[in-house]
N, C-alpha and C positions, 0 to 999 in steps of 0.2 A: 717211426724209426729214428727219431732224433736222439742222438746220444753223443757222448764225448769222444767215441772212437768209431764213427760210422764209416770212415774211409779206410779200408784195409790196404788198398794199393797206395803206396806212397810215392811212386814214380811211374811214368808211362814210357813206352818205347815208341818213338815216332818212326813209322815205316819208311817215310820219305820216298826215295827212288831206289830203294835197295833191290827191287826186282829187275833193275837195269844196271848191274855193276859195271858193264862196259862203257856206260855213259857218265860215270861219276866225275871224271876229270872235265869233260865237256860241260856238264851241268854246273860244276863248281865255277868254272870260268864264266859261264853265261850268267849265273846268279850274281857273281861278284861284279860283273859289268853292269847289270841292271840296277843293282843296289847303288853303285857309285853314281850312275847317271841319274837315278831317281833322287838320291839325297842331294847331290850337287845342284841339279837342275831346279829342284824346289827351293833349296836354300837361296839360289840366285834370284828366283822370283820374289821371295820374301824380302831380300835385300833391295831389289829394284823398287818394289812398292814402298818400302819403308824410307828410302833415302832419295826418292825422285818426286819432287813436288808435282810434276805433271801427271803422276799416276795416283794422286790422292783423290780418287773418285770411287763411288760405290762399286763399280764393276771390278776394279783392281783391289779394293778392300776385300771383297768376297773371294777373289782369286788368291789373295794372300792367305786367307783362311783355308781355302782348298789345298794350297801347297803345304800348309802345316799339317792338315789331315793326312796327306799323302806321305809325309815324312814319318808320322806316327805309325801309319799302316804298314809301310815297308820295313820300318825299324823294329816293329814288334814281331816280324816273321823272318826276314832274310838273314840277320846275323845268326840265328839258331840253325837255319837251313845250311848256311856255309860251314858252321861247326860240324853239323851232322855229315855233310858230304866229305869233310876232311878227316873225320875220325871213323874208327871201326864200329863204334856203338853210338846210337843216337837216342839218348834218354833225356827226359825232362821231368823235373819234380812235380808233384801235384800242385804245389803253390805256384811254381813257375808256369805250369799249364794254365792255371786259373788267371794268372796275371796276363799271359799272352792272349787268352780268350777275351778278357776285359778290354784291353787296348785295341785289339783287332775289331771287336764288335763296336767299340766306341768310335773309332776312326772310320770304319766302313759305313756305318749307319749315318755318321755325321756327313760323310761325303755325299750320300744319297740325298739327304735333306738339304745340304748346301747347294747341290745342283738344281734343286727345285727353287731355292731362293734366287739363284743366279738367273734362272729362266724367268722368274717374276721381274727381276731387275731389268733384263733385256726387253721384256714386255712393256714395262713402264717407259723405258728409253725410246722405244720405237713407236709405240702406239700413242703415247702422251708426251712427246718431246718438250712441249712448252711448259708442262707442269712437273717434269722429271726432277729438277733440282729441289723444288719445294716438297715434293712427295717423298723422295728418297733422301731424306735428311740424314746427317751423320748420326743423330740420336736414334732414328729408326733402323739404320744399318747396323749400329752397335747392338741394338735390342734383338734384331734378327739373328746376328751372329752368336750372341750370348744364348739365345733361345735354342739354336741348333746344338751348340756344345752341351748345354745343360740337359735338354731332352734326351739326347743320345747318351750322355753319361748315365742318366737315370736308367735308360733301357739296358745299357751294358751292365750296370750294377745289379739290376733285377735278375737278368739271365745268368750272370756269373754267380750270384748268391744262391739261386735255385740249383745251379750245377754243383755247388759245394755241399748241398744237402743230400745229394745222391750217394749211394754206396757203390764202390767199385771193388769187387772181391773176386773177379774172374780174370779173363784175358786182359792184358794191359798194353796190347799193341794197337796204337791209333793208326788206322789205315790212311794216313795223310802225312804231309810234311810240316803241319802245325796243328795246334789244338783248335778244333772247330766243333760247334754244337752237334751236328748230325752224327759224326763217328763216335763222339763221347757218349751220346745217349745210347748207342748200340752196345757200349761196354758196361753200362750200368746194370747192377743186379737188384735194383730197387725200382719201384714204379716211376715212370717218366711222363705220366699224363699231364701234370701241371707244366712241366718244362716244354712239352710239345705244344700245349695250348698257347703259352706265352710266345714261343717261337713262331707259331702260326699267326698270332696277332701282330707281332713285329714285322713278319713278312708282308702281311696285308697292308700295314701302314707304310713301311719304308719302300717296299717293292711295288705294290699295286697303286695305292693312293697317290704317292709321290710321283710315280711314273705318269699317271693320268693327269695330274696337275701340270706336270712338265709338258706333256703333249698338248694340253689345253692352251698353255701359254704360247707354245710355238705355233699352234693353229691360228691364234689371234695375230701373232707376229707375221706369219706368212700372208695372212689375209690383208693385213695393213700394208705390207711391202708391195703386194700385187696391185694395190689401189694407188700407189705412187705414180705420178705422171712421168717423172724424170727417170731415165734408165740409170744415170749416174747415182741418183738418190737410192734406187733399188739396190744397186751394187754395193754402195757403202753400208746400207742398212743390213744387208745380208752378211757382209764381211764381219760385222760386229758380233754376230751370233753364230756363225758357221762353226767356229772353233769349239764353242761351248756345246753345240749340238753334236759334234763329232765325239767329244768326251762323254756326253750323256749316253749315246748309243753304245759306245765301247764298254763303259762301266756297267750299265744296266744289263747288257747281254751276258757278261760274266757272272754278275750277282744272281740273275735269274737262273742261270745254269746251276749255280751252287746251292741256292736256298729255296727256290720256289718248287719244292717237291717234298713229300713226306719222308721222314727218316727211314721208314721201312724200305723205300726204293732207292736208298743211298747207293751211289756208284763211286767207288774209290777213284777210278780212272777219270771219270767226268769231273769229280770234285777237285782232283789235283790239277787238271787242266784249267778249270775256272779259277782255282786258287792262284795259279801262276798269273793269270790275266789280271785279276783285280788287286793282288798284293805285290806284284813285281812289274809287270808290263805296263799297266795303266799309270802307276805313279811315275814311271820312267818316261812315258810318252807325253803325259799332260804338259810338262814345261815346254817340250819341243813343239807341240801343237800350238800352244798359246804364243810362243815366241816367233815361230816361223810364219804364222799367219796374222801377226799383229804388228803393224808398223810402229805404233807408239812404244811397244815393249822393245822392239829392235833398236829404235833410236836411243832409248834410255840405256839399253845394254851397251851400245856403242860409246855413250858418254861415261858410263861407269867403268867400262873396260876398254881403254883406248886401243889396245892391241887388236880388238875385235871389230874396229870400225870398217876395215876393208872387207870383212867377212859378212857383215849384216847390211 
């Protein structure tokens, strides 16, 4: 079916939250607030790590990468959501839909993989503290970060290119507030077997394998903490990874709800709820979680923003 004009539909209509017109104004304010908090909070994290010498360590280097992924994730979705809530008709061009799909897939999968890398970093710091500096060298940290961005860009490119090969000649209403693989596959009037297989493989790698590796890392971390003789040592060790563990649980729960199911069992309501969690709420909460539970970040924030010293 490869041809020069295989896509009949040139634009899609995003259903968004049109089934709840009475909530449009409330949703507009809520999404604007979440986007402002997410963008500002993650930008502050990046600035803190970049300009504070005391935060030039592997943990904060990976946190800076995570903040960048959050900005890409939320910026690929929420501006279009805000436009849709403020206008009568919420349409998106085919090219715009594919671009949104690429950046969302890239950032979301990168975040899953980065959370696994951060779990490994905490495992090395707590289980092998004497060898941590030598093993987690700047060269290795840079290679891990580049690997995460590169692997996930390849994954997003493959899935987006496969989507562009499909024909869309029927309904053009996407039952979501952004372009996502499951609802797009349901709109295709050409076979989607290859797309479904690649999506399943990506789900298995990013969702299942990464989650198991993260659980394994934290199993070793908890075991190591429990063997510590000092109660103060156990408290400090747990405080260094509790924020990350909270972010992991929050992000994976929303992603599992959205993707770990076949396209045939797609539920618009469930997908919209999980979409709000990982594209808006999680990026907004991540900087707050890391800031409020991390004394080094709070002290650095106080030095960078003098007016906040009395608040942190």
